[in-house]
N, C-alpha and C positions, 0 to 999 in steps of 0.2 A: 504494500500500500504506500502511496506517496504521501509526502508531508502536506500540511495545509496550504491552500492557495494564499499567496501574499495578500495581506489586507483582509482576509476572511477567516481568521482563526476559529471563530465561533462555528461557522457553517461547516468548516472542514472537520473539526473534532466531532461535532454532532453527527455528521454523516458517517464518519468512520465508526463511531460507537454503534450506530444502528446496524451497520454492515457486520461488525464483529459479533454483535448479539445474534443476528440471523445465522451466521456461520456456526457459532457455538450451539445454538438450538438445533440446527440441522445435523451437526455431528452427534449430538446427544440422541436425536431420534434414530439416526442410522445405527447407533450402538444399542438400540432398544431401551433407551432411558427417557424419562420425561424431559421435554425441552427446557423446563425451568429448573433442572436439577444441578446446574453448574453456575457458580457465582463468578462474576467478572470483577476483578479488582484492577483498578487503574493504577499502574505503577508510575507515580508522579514525581520521581526524583528529577530535580532541576526544572520542572515544568512550572510556568508562571500561572498566577491565579486566574487570568483571563481564560486560558485554555481549560483549566480545571473547572471553572464555573460553567463553561460550555458543555463539558461532559456531564456534569451533574444536571444541568438543564435538560439534557437529552435522556436522562433516566438512570445514569450510573449512580450507585449509592455507596460504593466501597472504594477507598483509596489506600494505597500502600506506599510507605516511605522507607528509604534505606538509611537515611541520616537523621539523627536526633535533632540537629540544628534546624533542618528544614521542617520537620514535623511540628516542633514547638513554635515556629513562625507561622506556618500555614493554618494549623488547626484553629487558633483563636480568630484568625482573619475570616474563616468560613463559618464561624458560629452565627453570623448574621443571617444565615440561610434558615435558621430555625429547624423545622422538621425536615428540610431538604439538605441539612448538613450531612456530610459523609460519616460513615463508620471507618475508623482508621485501623490499618494493619501495619505492623512493623515487620519489614521484610529482610533487612540487612543484618550483618554481624553487629552485635551490640555489646559495648563494654558495660560492666556492672555499674560503673559510676554514672552512666547516662540513664539508667532505668528510672530513677526518681523524676527526672525532668519530663519524660515522655509518658509515664504511667497514667496521668490524668486523662490522656487522650486515646490510648490504644485499646481497641476492642478485641483484637486477635493478634497475639504475638506469634509470628510465623517462623521465627528462626532461632528457636531454643535448642542449643546443641550441647549443653552441659548442665549438670545439676547445680553448679555454683550460680549460674545465671538464673536458673529457675528459682533458687532460694531468694535471690534479690527481688525477682518479680513477685514472688509470693509475699514478700515483706511489704512491698509498695502497693501491690494490687491483689489482695487475698482472693483466692478463687478464680483468678484470671484464666481465660481460655487461651490455650497455647497449641502450637504444632511443633513437633520435633523435626528439626532440619537434619536430613540424612545426606551424607556424602555418598550417593548411591554407587558411584564408580571408583571410590577411594582415590580421588584425585588430590595430590598433595597440596595444590595451590588453593583448594577450596575449603570453606568451613563446612560444618556439619559433622555429626557423629557417624561412625562406621555402622554399616547395616547390622553387624554382629552385636553391636552395643545398644541397639534401639530398645529392645525389651526391658533391659535393666534401667535405662534412662527413663522410660515411660513410668516404670514402677516408682522410681525415686521422685519424679515430678508429682505423681499422684500422692505420694506420701507427704509432700510439701503442701498439699491442699489445692494444687492446680488442676484445672479441667483440661485434660489432654484430649483434644478433639481429633487429632490425626497427625499426618506426616507431610513434610514439604521437601522438595528436592529441585536441583538444577542439573539436568543431564549434561554429559560432555558436549562441547560445542561442535565437534565433528562427528559424522556418522548418523545412523538412524537412532532417534531418541526412543523409539517404541520399546525396545527391550528393557531400557532403564525405567521407563514408565511402568511397564508390566512388573518389573522387580519391586518397585515401590508399592504397587497395588498388592502384590503378594505379601509384603511385610505388613501392610495395613490390615489385610484380611486375617492374617494370622493373629494379630493383636485385637481384632474386632474394633478397629478405629473407623469412624464414619467418614472422615474427610481426608482427601488427598489434594494437596496444592502442588500442581505440576503443570507446566506448559506456559510459554511466554509468546512474544509476538511471532516468532518464526515457526512454532510447533504446537500451538494451542489446540488445533483441531485433532492432531495425533494424540495429544494428551487426553482430550475428552473421549476419544475412541478407546483409550486404555483405562478409563475410569476416573479421570480427574473430576473432582467436585468444585475445585477452585482453580481459575487460571489468572495469571498476573500479566497484564498487557500494558506495555509502555509505548514504545515507538509506533506500533501499528495503530494506536489510539491517538496519541498526542503529536505524532510526527517526530522528526529527527530532534535529538537533544540540542539545546542551544549551545552557543559558543562558550568556551571556558569563562570568558569575562562575564557573560550574562549569568552563567550558572553559579557564580559566587554570591549572588543575591537570591535567596529563596523565594522572594515575592516579586522578583523583577518581571517586567513586561517582556514581550518578544523583541528580538533584535530588529532594528529598523532596516528597511529594504530600500536601497537607492535606485 
């Protein structure tokens, strides 16, 4: 999908959201699942508020942030929407000392990969809903716990009083992601966990076909990420076009 037309960010984002929703629903039906069984989360890292509001206006209700700084800037700015304000997901690697700042806003913590982080979340947001992040292919450059350690971590998080809803993963960038999605589904089924967060802009239809209940869509929804200069301001507007 292409980026928004210059000067028309609202229309571009709204149209892309409708297309993504249709494609997700079609993939779910083809997999024998109800069309409304997959939650779309807009991955809004470095995305300005104008484009975010356009997506919310088109019907998106969930947003995910990778950076604590951006979340604590954007969430209060969107509270003006009242009932139309989003539910926030935290998607990225999170340091324990950042939990306190984001805890008032996060509805689902998608990247819990160690018991120590779970303990801090439980302290700041008792009973919080979380997903265990799994490094499904054991890639050394990625966060997430090993597949062999998932069951133990789920038990420890539950002992801390957290509501473990399911698993999250990012498959390897190269090759067919379906075997990795299927592997995560197998782990989730074995632990009787209802949610699987897997699939992003380039592979979300494949993820839905393999059982995803949550997909995280950034570029395909909001267009290309802004330049590094714009990205330094979490509430900056889109770059000017000459």
